[in-house]
N, C-alpha and C positions, 0 to 999 in steps of 0.2 A: 152178596148178605153174607155167605158162608165165609170170605175173606174177614170182614168187618167185626164178625160175631167170636171170628178164634181169635183177632187182634184184641179184643177187650177181655177175652179168657186170660188168653197170655199175660196181659196189663195187668189182670187182678192177680192171676200165680204171681207174677215181678215184685209187690206191692207185698203177700204176705209174707216172700220169703225177706223181703227187707226188715218188716216188721217182726218181722220169728228173730229175726237175726240179731235184730237193737236190742229186743227185749231177752233174749237169752242173754249177750254180752252185759246188759246192767241189771240181770240177779247174781249171775257169777261173781260182780260186781257190787254187789252191797253184802258179800260175803265177811267182805274186812270189816263189818260192823260186830259181826258176832261175837268177836276176842271184847271188844267193852262191855259187850253187856253178862257176858261170863267169866271174864278175871277178876277177881276180888280187887276191890278198891285200897285194901291196905298193904298192897303187893309191897316189898321194898325194893326201890332199887339203888338203894347205897346203905352205906352202914353194915354192923355186922352180921344181922338177920336178912339177911337177901337169899335164904335155902331157896322161895317159892320161883323165884324167878329165875332163878340160876338151874332150873330142874328142867324150865318152861323152854331155854335157855338151850339145853342138851336135847330136849323134842325138836327144837328147831334144827340144830348139827344134823341128830338122825337123819329129818326131815327133809333136810335140803340132799346129802346125801343119797338119801333113798331115791328122791325124785331125777338127781342127777345118773345115777350108776341100772336104775331099775326103769325109768321112765325113758329122760330126755336122748342119751348116748346111744338104746337099742334102736329107739326108731330112728335117729341121726344115722346111725349105721346102717341100719334097715335100709333107707332112704339110697342111699351112697350105693348100696349093690343096685337096688331094682336100677338106680340113674345108669349100671352098666360102664361108669366112667372107671380109664382106671387107676387113675388119681383118687379116684371118689375117697376111699378111706382116709388119704393120705389129709385129704381137704378137711376132712371129719375132726383130725387130731389137732392142723395148725388152725382152727377157729378152736379147739378147744383150748389150745396156748395163749391165741388170742385174747381171747376174753378174762384168762386169769391174769396177765396180762396189763392188760387196759383198766382192769379192775385197780390192780398194784399201783400203776403209774397215777389214777385219777385220785386215788388215797393218799399217795405222797406228795403229786400236785398239790390238792387242797389243807395240804395239812402246813406245807411251806410258804404257803399264800397268803397266809394268816398273818393278818397287820396285829392280829392283839398282842399285847407285849406282856400284860399282866399272866404270869405261867399258870397260876390255878385255874384261872378264867380260860386261856385258850388252849387248856390238855380237857377242859368241857365242852370247849366248840369241838376241838379236833374229833374225840368222839362220836361228837356229834356226825359229824362225818360219815362217820360208819352206818350212820344209819339213812342216810341218802343213800352213801351205796345200794343197802338192800335194795332202798325204794328203785333205784336204777334198773337192779336183775328183775325185782319186780316187773319193770314193763313191758322186759324181753320178755317175758313168763308171760302177761296179759294180753300181748301180744297173739303171740304162740293161739292162745288162748282165743282171743277174737277173731283168730283165722280159720279156727277148727271148725266154731260157732257158724261163721258165718255161709265157711263151707257144706257145712252139715243141711243146713237150709237149703243152699242151691239144690242139691240132695231131693227134699222130702223134709215135710215138717214132722213125720214121725220121726226120723234119724235127727234133726234139729233138737226136738226134744229131749230126745236118748242122749247129746252128745253133751247139750248142756246139762242136763243132772248128772253124769259122766265128771263133768269139768268141775261142779261143785261140788261134790261129794270127796273128789278129791282136793279141789283147791283149802275148803274149810280146817282139816289140821294145817295147812299150811299159811293159813293165816292166823293159828296160834301161834305158832313160830316166830313170822314175819314181826308180829304186834310184842313177841317179849326182844326180839332182837331192837326194835325203835324205842321199846323202854329200857333198853339198859344204857342205849345212843346217848338218852337222855331225854326223849319226848314225855310228854304228860300225855295221861290216856288218851284225853281230845284230839291232841295235838297226831297222834299213833293214830288213831280209829278215821281221820280228815287225811293223813296223810296215803293212808292205804286204800281209802278211796280214791283219790284223784287218779294214784295208778289203774283206778277202771278205766277212762276215759282211751289208756290207749288200749286196754279191750276192746273197745268200743270201736277204736282206730281200725283196728285187725279186723274183727266184722267188716264193718264197711269195706275194707281193702280188699277181702276176700268178695265181698259181692260187686265191687269195679270192677275185679279181674276177672274173674269169672272162667276165670282160664286153668285147668289143674297144672300146664307146664309153668304158667307163672308163680302159682302157690306153688308145689314142688320147689321149685329154684330159689325161694325164699325161703321157706322152712330148712333146705338143704343150708343154709349160711346160720341161720337166725338159732337152732337147737342146740349145735355144737358152743357157738359163743355165750348161749345162757347156761348152757351148763359148765362154761369156764369160772363165768362170774359166780353162779352158787357154789362150787367150790372154793374159790377165794375165801367168800363171803366166810362158809361153814368150816374150813380150815384153818384160814391167816386171822378172821375178824374174829368168830365167836370161841372157837376153842380153844384158844390159849384163855382166856375169859374161864372161861372153866379147868383149868390148867393149873389156877391157882389154888385152888381147892384145896387142905390140906389135913382133912375134918375126914375122920373112914368113910362114917355113916351118908355127908350130903357127896360126898365122891362118889360111893357105890348109887343113891336114887339117882346124881347126875347120869352114870352112863347106862342103868338100865333103861332110863330115859330116850338118852339115844338110841338104844333100841329100841325102844318104841315106835320111835319117829319113823326105825326103818321101818318097821314091822308093820305101818299103819300105811308106808309108801308099798310098801307089798302086795299087800290084802286087796287096796284100793289098785296098786296096777291090774291086777288081775282077775 
């Protein structure tokens, strides 16, 4: 009788863990809609007056660099140290390099394989490739978030809610930067919002994966590989994809505002990380 009762309690507890993790992953994913509600409809994607978009792109660069150097890499190196592997730190370095090279390779491969013969249309389509690469990097980032949400709900509901809130607050400024990158790549506002929402499905997968594995060792091994790879992808997008666009600005005042925006992105990641 007691064993049956305990089994029912354990089953109910298991269901609440799954429901909490799924709810948390959905909530984090919905943050991708916020830029659509806040960013002005009149923002210019091209032409002579696109200063606001470039300021947002500057914030995206700062946010990505802050996420890499203040969040992803410290956590990856800490995991490598905790694992006690002799080659752990070197593996982190190789994973970062792999992330950079994979994104470079994919970008060039997609550009070369574009069958469009009209040069102007081909240029626009190749520009859109950069948006897709950013979505790919966001998929790995959302996978990490989903794993964190799922793992925290395995521990307790209180920790699960706290972790979900922390990720949500961290993700909101990131979503605005991603939204600007997609607009710059040629997406319209609705397509950019829908694309960001679609990456939330990967976060859901991460939460379910964490619940399915239910093992700290398995999760630690998975995170050890994904964290630095994601950092490499973000570095490529920030420094190779977005920054050259900002470097084209030769007017002093807009260039200064973009620089301030980069600093603001870095500071926001620092404040949220701490």
